[in-house]
C-alpha positions as a Markdown table, in Angstrom:
| # | Residue | x | y | z |
|---|---|---|---|---|
| 1 | Unk | -66.4 | 126.2 | 210.6 |
| 2 | Unk | -63.8 | 124.9 | 212.5 |
| 3 | Unk | -63.9 | 121.6 | 210.0 |
| 4 | Unk | -62.9 | 124.3 | 207.7 |
| 5 | Unk | -60.7 | 125.8 | 209.4 |
| 6 | Unk | -58.7 | 122.3 | 209.7 |
| 7 | Unk | -58.9 | 121.7 | 206.2 |
| 8 | Unk | -57.3 | 124.9 | 205.4 |
| 9 | Unk | -54.3 | 124.4 | 208.1 |
| 10 | Unk | -54.0 | 121.0 | 206.5 |
| 11 | Unk | -53.8 | 122.5 | 202.6 |
| 12 | Unk | -51.3 | 125.2 | 203.9 |
| 13 | Unk | -49.0 | 122.3 | 205.8 |
| 14 | Unk | -48.7 | 119.9 | 203.0 |
| 15 | Unk | -49.4 | 122.5 | 199.9 |
| 16 | Unk | -46.0 | 124.1 | 201.6 |
| 17 | Unk | -44.4 | 121.0 | 202.4 |
| 18 | Unk | -45.1 | 120.0 | 198.5 |
| 19 | Unk | -43.8 | 123.5 | 197.2 |
| 20 | Unk | -40.1 | 122.7 | 199.5 |
| 21 | Unk | -40.0 | 119.1 | 197.9 |
| 22 | Unk | -40.2 | 120.5 | 194.5 |
| 23 | Unk | -37.9 | 123.4 | 194.6 |
| 24 | Unk | -35.3 | 121.3 | 196.5 |
| 25 | Unk | -35.9 | 118.7 | 193.5 |
| 26 | Unk | -34.9 | 121.3 | 191.2 |
| 27 | Unk | -31.8 | 122.4 | 192.9 |
| 28 | Unk | -33.3 | 125.5 | 194.7 |
| 29 | Unk | -31.6 | 127.0 | 197.6 |
| 30 | Unk | -32.0 | 129.9 | 199.6 |
| 31 | Unk | -28.3 | 131.1 | 199.8 |
| 32 | Unk | -28.8 | 134.1 | 197.1 |
| 33 | Unk | -25.8 | 134.3 | 194.6 |
| 34 | Unk | -22.8 | 135.7 | 193.9 |
| 35 | Unk | -23.0 | 139.4 | 192.7 |
| 36 | Unk | -19.6 | 139.6 | 191.5 |
| 37 | Unk | -20.4 | 136.7 | 188.8 |
| 38 | Unk | -22.2 | 138.0 | 185.6 |
| 39 | Unk | -23.2 | 134.5 | 185.0 |
| 40 | Unk | -25.7 | 134.8 | 188.4 |
| 41 | Unk | -27.4 | 137.9 | 186.9 |
| 42 | Unk | -29.9 | 135.8 | 184.6 |
| 43 | Unk | -30.9 | 136.5 | 181.4 |
| 44 | Unk | -28.6 | 136.3 | 178.1 |
| 45 | Unk | -25.2 | 136.9 | 178.4 |
| 46 | Unk | -25.5 | 140.4 | 176.8 |
| 47 | Unk | -27.5 | 141.6 | 179.9 |
| 48 | Unk | -25.2 | 140.0 | 181.9 |
| 49 | Unk | -22.5 | 141.9 | 180.4 |
| 50 | Unk | -24.0 | 144.9 | 181.0 |
| 51 | Unk | -23.9 | 144.6 | 184.3 |
| 52 | Unk | -20.7 | 144.1 | 184.9 |
| 53 | Unk | -19.3 | 145.9 | 187.8 |
| 54 | Unk | -15.3 | 145.2 | 186.9 |
| 55 | Unk | -15.6 | 148.2 | 184.3 |
| 56 | Unk | -15.2 | 151.9 | 184.9 |
| 57 | Unk | -16.3 | 155.2 | 184.0 |
| 58 | Unk | -13.2 | 157.8 | 184.0 |
| 59 | Unk | -13.8 | 161.1 | 184.0 |
| 60 | Unk | -11.3 | 164.1 | 184.1 |
| 61 | Unk | -10.1 | 165.8 | 187.4 |
| 62 | Unk | -11.0 | 169.5 | 187.7 |
| 63 | Unk | -14.1 | 171.7 | 189.4 |
| 64 | Unk | -17.4 | 169.3 | 188.4 |
| 65 | Unk | -15.4 | 166.1 | 189.1 |
| 66 | Unk | -17.3 | 163.8 | 191.3 |
| 67 | Unk | -16.3 | 162.8 | 195.1 |
| 68 | Unk | -18.0 | 161.8 | 198.3 |
| 69 | Unk | -17.3 | 161.9 | 202.0 |
| 70 | Unk | -19.0 | 159.5 | 204.6 |
| 71 | Unk | -19.6 | 159.7 | 208.3 |
| 72 | Unk | -20.8 | 156.6 | 210.4 |
| 73 | Unk | -22.2 | 157.1 | 213.6 |
| 74 | Unk | -23.7 | 155.0 | 216.0 |
| 75 | Unk | -27.2 | 154.4 | 216.4 |
| 76 | Unk | -28.3 | 155.4 | 219.8 |
| 77 | Unk | -31.0 | 152.5 | 219.5 |
| 78 | Unk | -29.5 | 149.7 | 217.8 |
| 79 | Unk | -26.4 | 149.6 | 214.8 |
| 80 | Unk | -24.7 | 151.9 | 212.9 |
| 81 | Unk | -26.3 | 155.4 | 210.6 |
| 82 | Unk | -23.7 | 155.9 | 207.6 |
| 83 | Unk | -24.3 | 159.2 | 206.1 |
| 84 | Unk | -23.0 | 159.5 | 202.1 |
| 85 | Unk | -22.4 | 162.9 | 201.2 |
| 86 | Unk | -21.2 | 163.2 | 197.7 |
| 87 | Unk | -20.6 | 166.2 | 195.9 |
| 88 | Unk | -21.3 | 166.8 | 191.7 |
| 89 | Unk | -23.5 | 163.8 | 191.9 |
| 90 | Unk | -26.8 | 162.8 | 191.9 |
| 91 | Unk | -28.9 | 159.3 | 193.2 |
| 92 | Unk | -30.7 | 158.3 | 190.4 |
| 93 | Unk | -32.5 | 154.8 | 191.1 |
| 94 | Unk | -35.0 | 155.7 | 188.1 |
| 95 | Unk | -32.2 | 155.4 | 186.1 |
| 96 | Unk | -30.4 | 152.3 | 187.5 |
| 97 | Unk | -29.3 | 149.7 | 184.8 |
| 98 | Unk | -29.6 | 152.1 | 182.1 |
| 99 | Unk | -26.9 | 154.2 | 179.7 |
| 100 | Unk | -24.8 | 156.7 | 181.9 |
| 101 | Unk | -25.5 | 160.1 | 182.7 |
| 102 | Unk | -22.4 | 161.7 | 183.8 |
| 103 | Unk | -22.5 | 162.8 | 187.4 |
| 104 | Unk | -25.3 | 160.3 | 188.2 |
| 105 | Unk | -25.9 | 156.6 | 189.6 |
| 106 | Unk | -26.0 | 155.1 | 192.6 |
| 107 | Unk | -23.4 | 154.2 | 195.3 |
| 108 | Unk | -22.0 | 150.6 | 196.5 |
| 109 | Unk | -21.5 | 150.0 | 200.3 |
| 110 | Unk | -18.7 | 147.8 | 201.7 |
| 111 | Unk | -18.1 | 146.1 | 204.9 |
| 112 | Unk | -14.4 | 145.2 | 205.4 |
| 113 | Unk | -14.5 | 144.9 | 201.7 |
| 114 | Unk | -17.5 | 142.9 | 201.1 |
| 115 | Unk | -20.6 | 144.4 | 199.5 |
| 116 | Unk | -23.2 | 144.9 | 201.9 |
| 117 | Unk | -26.0 | 146.8 | 199.6 |
| 118 | Unk | -26.7 | 149.4 | 196.6 |
| 119 | Unk | -27.6 | 152.5 | 197.9 |
| 120 | Unk | -29.7 | 155.3 | 196.1 |
| 121 | Unk | -29.5 | 157.7 | 198.7 |
| 122 | Unk | -27.5 | 159.9 | 201.6 |
| 123 | Unk | -28.7 | 157.2 | 204.5 |
| 124 | Unk | -28.6 | 153.9 | 205.3 |
| 125 | Unk | -28.8 | 152.1 | 208.4 |
| 126 | Unk | -26.6 | 149.1 | 209.5 |
| 127 | Unk | -28.2 | 146.6 | 211.8 |
| 128 | Unk | -24.6 | 145.3 | 212.8 |
| 129 | Unk | -20.9 | 145.2 | 211.9 |
| 130 | Unk | -18.6 | 142.5 | 213.2 |
| 131 | Unk | -16.5 | 142.8 | 216.0 |
| 132 | Unk | -13.0 | 144.3 | 215.9 |
| 133 | Unk | -11.7 | 146.7 | 213.7 |
| 134 | Unk | -14.0 | 147.1 | 210.7 |
| 135 | Unk | -13.5 | 149.3 | 207.7 |
| 136 | Unk | -16.7 | 150.7 | 205.6 |
| 137 | Unk | -16.6 | 152.2 | 202.4 |
| 138 | Unk | -18.5 | 153.7 | 200.0 |
| 139 | Unk | -18.0 | 153.9 | 195.9 |
| 140 | Unk | -20.1 | 155.7 | 193.8 |
| 141 | Unk | -21.0 | 153.4 | 190.3 |
| 142 | Unk | -22.8 | 155.0 | 186.9 |
| 143 | Unk | -25.6 | 154.0 | 185.8 |
| 144 | Unk | -24.5 | 150.6 | 184.3 |
| 145 | Unk | -22.9 | 149.6 | 187.8 |
| 146 | Unk | -19.6 | 150.9 | 186.2 |
| 147 | Unk | -17.2 | 152.2 | 189.1 |
| 148 | Unk | -16.6 | 156.0 | 188.5 |
| 149 | Unk | -13.0 | 157.0 | 188.4 |
| 150 | Unk | -11.6 | 160.5 | 188.7 |
| 151 | Unk | -8.1 | 160.4 | 186.3 |
| 152 | Unk | -8.1 | 156.4 | 187.0 |
| 153 | Unk | -8.5 | 156.6 | 190.7 |
| 154 | Unk | -12.2 | 155.3 | 192.2 |
| 155 | Unk | -14.5 | 158.1 | 193.4 |
| 156 | Unk | -14.7 | 156.2 | 197.0 |
| 157 | Unk | -14.3 | 156.6 | 201.0 |
| 158 | Unk | -13.7 | 154.7 | 203.6 |
| 159 | Unk | -13.3 | 155.0 | 207.5 |
| 160 | Unk | -12.7 | 152.5 | 210.1 |
| 161 | Unk | -14.6 | 152.0 | 213.4 |
| 162 | Unk | -13.5 | 149.8 | 216.5 |
| 163 | Unk | -16.5 | 147.5 | 217.5 |
| 164 | Unk | -16.7 | 145.9 | 220.8 |
């Protein structure tokens, strides 16, 4: 039994090491990708363009126009809790990356202008914020990932907090 366990451990070490060497030899890195660059989405050019964050879906103003409000509170244990409260808008994770349907989609959460996450519900826990004055903002986006606008004004909300 001890010999089998030792051989298993040796196999894991050498197998894992060989995997890392093979990945490094093929240019694989662990630093993620620039989500704003459509060429990093993989697939065909048409697929990359379908996930273009620079386009907008403009809706007319009126009683049915979407809007969003946010509230950021410090979590009693650690981090921050962001409450996203859309009006005339439904989070639709089941339709992400599909054709736009008026009044549904997802949100993008930003910290000081840098995208933190895609959001499919009303709450998100933010484990840590940088020190100093911090702007947390949220934009509503269509299923196609295009930003929603009303009369060409982005449907978004922001709050600024001082983090010590």
